[in-house]
C-alpha positions in Angstrom: 0.0 0.0 0.1 1.5 3.3 -0.9 2.4 5.9 1.8 -0.6 7.9 2.9 -0.2 11.8 2.2 -1.3 14.1 5.2 -4.6 15.5 5.1 -3.9 18.7 3.5 -7.2 20.3 4.2 -6.7 19.9 7.9 -3.2 20.6 8.5 -2.4 23.2 5.6 -5.1 25.2 4.2 -6.2 27.0 7.2 -3.5 29.5 7.2 -0.6 30.7 4.7 2.2 28.2 5.2 6.1 28.6 4.4 7.3 27.1 1.1 9.3 24.7 3.5 6.4 23.5 5.7 4.7 22.8 2.5 7.5 21.0 0.8 8.0 19.0 4.1 4.1 17.9 4.3 4.4 16.3 0.7 3.2 19.5 -1.3 5.4 19.4 -4.6 6.7 22.3 -6.3 4.9 21.8 -9.3 1.8 22.1 -7.2 3.0 25.2 -5.6 3.5 26.8 -8.9 -0.2 25.5 -10.1 -3.6 26.9 -9.3 -4.0 25.5 -6.1 -1.7 27.7 -4.1 -1.1 31.5 -4.1 2.0 33.1 -3.1 1.3 35.9 -0.7 5.0 37.2 0.4 8.2 35.3 -0.9 8.6 31.9 0.8 4.6 31.6 2.0 1.6 30.6 0.2 -2.0 30.4 1.1 -4.7 27.6 -0.3 -6.8 28.3 -3.2 -9.5 30.6 -2.2 -7.6 32.4 0.1 -7.1 36.1 -0.6 -3.2 36.9 -0.8 -4.2 40.7 -0.2 -6.6 40.0 2.9 -4.8 41.8 5.7 -5.2 38.8 8.1 -3.7 36.5 5.4 -0.7 39.0 4.9 0.1 39.2 8.6 -0.2 35.6 9.0 2.0 35.0 6.0 4.8 36.9 7.4 4.4 35.6 11.0 5.3 32.4 9.5 8.6 33.5 8.2 9.4 35.5 11.4 12.5 34.1 13.2 12.4 33.4 17.1 12.1 36.5 19.2 10.7 38.9 16.2 7.4 40.4 16.4 4.6 41.9 14.1 4.5 45.8 14.2 3.0 48.9 12.9 -0.3 49.0 11.3 -0.3 45.1 11.3 -0.2 44.9 14.8 -2.8 47.2 15.3 -5.0 45.3 13.0 -4.8 42.1 15.2 -5.4 44.2 18.3 -8.7 44.9 16.9 -8.2 48.3 15.1 -9.8 46.9 11.7 -9.9 50.3 10.2 -6.2 49.8 9.5 -5.9 47.3 6.8 -2.4 48.2 5.2 -3.9 50.1 2.3 -3.3 53.6 1.8 -3.0 56.1 -1.2 -5.6 56.9 -3.7 -8.3 54.6 -4.0 -6.5 52.6 -1.2 -4.2 51.4 -4.0 -1.1 51.0 -1.9 -0.2 48.5 0.3 2.1 49.1 3.2 4.2 46.2 3.8 4.0 44.2 7.1 6.6 45.6 9.7 8.5 43.0 11.6 10.6 44.1 14.5 13.8 42.1 15.2 15.7 44.2 17.4 19.2 45.3 17.1 20.7 41.8 16.8 18.0 40.0 15.2 18.2 38.5 11.7 15.6 38.8 8.9 15.8 39.5 5.1 13.8 42.4 3.8 11.6 41.1 1.1 8.5 42.8 -0.9 5.7 43.1 1.5 7.9 42.9 4.6 10.0 45.8 6.3 12.3 45.0 9.1 13.0 47.0 11.9 16.2 46.6 14.1 15.3 49.6 16.8 15.7 48.5 20.5 12.4 46.6 21.4 12.0 46.3 25.3 10.0 43.7 26.9 7.2 46.0 27.8 6.6 46.9 24.0 5.6 43.7 23.2 2.1 41.7 23.7 0.1 38.9 21.8 -2.7 39.0 19.9 -4.6 36.0 17.8 -1.5 33.8 18.7 0.9 36.3 17.1 3.6 38.4 19.1 3.1 42.0 18.3 4.2 45.4 19.4 1.9 47.1 22.0 -0.7 49.5 20.6 1.6 52.5 21.7 4.7 51.2 20.3 2.9 50.5 17.0 1.8 53.8 16.8 4.8 55.4 17.5 6.7 53.3 14.9 4.0 53.9 12.2 4.8 58.0 12.9 8.5 57.7 12.9 8.6 55.4 9.8 5.6 56.7 7.5 5.1 60.1 8.3 3.0 62.3 9.9 -0.2 61.8 8.0 -0.3 58.0 8.4 0.9 58.6 12.0 -2.1 60.8 12.9 -4.6 58.3 10.9 -3.1 55.1 12.9 -3.2 57.3 16.2 -6.8 58.3 15.7 -7.8 54.7 14.8 -6.2 53.5 17.8 -8.1 55.8 20.0 -11.6 55.3 18.3 -11.1 51.4 18.8 -10.1 52.1 22.5 -6.5 50.6 22.2 -4.6 53.4 23.1 -5.6 57.4 24.0 -4.3 60.5 22.5 -2.8 61.2 25.7 -1.1 58.1 26.3 0.4 58.2 22.5 1.7 61.7 23.0 3.1 60.8 26.4 4.9 57.5 24.9 6.3 59.8 22.1 7.8 62.1 24.3 9.4 59.2 26.1 11.6 58.2 23.3 13.7 61.4 22.1 16.2 59.8 20.6 14.4 57.3 17.9 15.3 57.6 14.4 12.1 59.2 12.8 11.0 61.0 16.2 10.7 64.4 15.2 7.6 63.8 12.7 6.4 61.5 15.5 6.4 64.8 17.7 4.3 66.8 14.9 1.9 63.8 14.4 1.1 62.9 18.3 -0.4 66.3 19.3 -2.8 66.1 16.3 -4.0 62.6 17.5 -7.8 62.7 18.3 -10.2 59.8 19.0 -13.1 61.7 17.9 -12.4 61.3 14.4 -14.9 58.8 12.7 -13.0 57.4 10.0 -9.5 57.4 8.5 -10.2 59.8 5.5 -11.6 62.3 8.4 -8.2 62.2 9.9 -6.4 62.8 6.5 -8.7 65.6 6.0 -7.5 67.1 9.5 -3.9 66.7 8.4 -4.6 68.8 5.4 -6.7 71.2 7.3 -3.8 72.1 10.0 -0.7 71.2 8.2 -1.2 72.0 4.6 -3.8 74.7 4.8 -2.2 76.3 8.1 -5.7 76.5 9.8 -6.3 76.1 13.5 -6.8 73.0 15.2 -10.6 72.0 14.4 -12.7 70.5 16.7 -13.7 67.0 15.6 -17.3 65.8 15.7 -18.5 68.3 17.9 -22.4 68.8 17.9 -23.6 72.3 16.8 -27.1 73.4 17.9 -29.3 76.5 17.1 -30.7 79.0 19.4 -33.2 76.5 21.0 -30.5 73.9 21.5 -31.8 71.6 18.5 -28.8 69.8 17.3 -28.1 70.9 13.6 -25.5 68.1 13.2 -21.7 66.8 14.1 -19.7 68.3 11.3 -16.4 66.2 10.9 -14.3 69.2 11.6 -15.2 72.7 13.1 -13.5 75.9 13.5 -15.5 78.0 16.0 -13.9 81.5 15.3 -14.5 81.1 11.4 -17.8 79.3 12.1 -16.3 76.8 9.4 -17.6 73.1 9.0 -15.3 70.6 7.1 -16.9 67.4 5.8 -15.5 64.0 4.2 -18.0 62.6 1.9 -17.1 58.7 1.6 -18.5 56.6 -0.9 -21.6 56.0 1.5 -22.6 59.5 1.0 -23.3 58.9 -2.8 -26.3 56.9 -2.1 -29.5 59.0 -2.5 -30.9 58.8 1.0 -27.6 59.9 2.6 -27.0 62.6 -0.4 -30.4 64.0 0.4 -29.6 64.2 4.2 -26.4 65.8 3.7 -28.0 68.6 1.4 -30.7 69.3 3.8 -27.9 69.3 6.8 -25.6 71.6 4.7 -28.7 74.1 3.9 -29.3 74.3 8.0 -25.6 75.0 8.7 -25.5 77.9 6.0 -29.0 79.2 7.2 -27.2 79.5 10.7 -24.4 81.1 9.3 -21.7 78.2 9.2 -19.6 78.2 6.0 -19.2 74.5 4.8 -16.4 72.9 3.0 -17.0 69.3 1.5 -14.3 67.0 0.5 -13.9 63.5 -1.1 -11.1 61.1 -1.8 -10.3 62.6 -5.0 -10.0 66.0 -3.0 -7.7 64.4 -0.7 -5.5 63.1 -3.5 -4.9 64.5 -7.0 -6.7 67.7 -6.0 -5.3 68.1 -2.8 -3.5 71.7 -3.7 -7.1 72.7 -4.9 -8.7 71.5 -1.5 -6.0 73.4 0.5 -7.0 76.4 -1.6 -10.9 75.8 -0.7 -10.2 75.2 3.0 -8.4 78.8 3.1 -10.8 80.4 1.1 -13.4 79.2 3.3 -11.7 80.1 6.5 -11.3 83.6 4.9 -14.8 83.9 4.4 -16.0 82.8 7.6 -13.7 85.2 9.5 -15.2 88.2 7.4 -18.8 86.8 7.7 -21.6 88.9 9.6 -21.2 87.9 13.1 -24.7 89.2 14.2 -26.1 86.5 11.8 -24.7 83.6 13.9 -27.6 81.5 14.9 -25.4 78.4 16.1 -23.7 77.1 19.5 -21.8 74.4 20.6 -23.2 71.5 22.1 -22.3 71.4 25.7 
């Protein structure tokens, strides 16, 4: 009787596996290059039906390749910790996939390859935890690493999301950044940390706030703060609001294009304007190819708001 091959469905297909693991289990190189297995990153494959671009699949594939003592960091760590708004995609139409960060410490060894970034910064025991069976950097260390490696905008997006999902508060992030003065990339982390606001409802809202403050040069706005009329009736909660200029900034995602949502947005905007509030709206196109024009529009709207007839103000901030 020929030797029995292992039950692949039970042992191999539940998650990505390394090439070495698969070959040792009896999968042939011919099978690995066929339609049943999809490469995720170099040296790791997932069984037919697995999505090689799914964030969890990408993270699991990299975790299979990590040497002992290494941990997953950055956006991938936050994703495993429950921050599902961070899926490793960024850029226009979320077309760019950030690499999965592997933290190996100063003496750790791991080759860089497409889809994997390696960080050799000092990693203290208190910087490490576990999520879904995978060693990861803590939420605070993950936010710091994103800020110093990927820049202010990605750092604010990550910090806001961490606060939104309750894994790290803005104050704790700012304190953590301040406690690491000598790390590479820390100057941009110092810019990002004070801008973190857990009130942001989405990643694009966070990006709009970065444009508002750092590119348009406008004052740090209130985030999702309710506006009321003279009788205390809620007019709405604009994504961003500058009380001095009475200017609201609103991000319109794809869900705003439905007829019902668009109708509601129109009515709310008319209500704001009727109470002497200037509104500037933005979409994904404004955040990427038309960003310079968005900056001009924000500055113009802010100027209009400062020059408004304040005797016509009929709004207040909800307490």
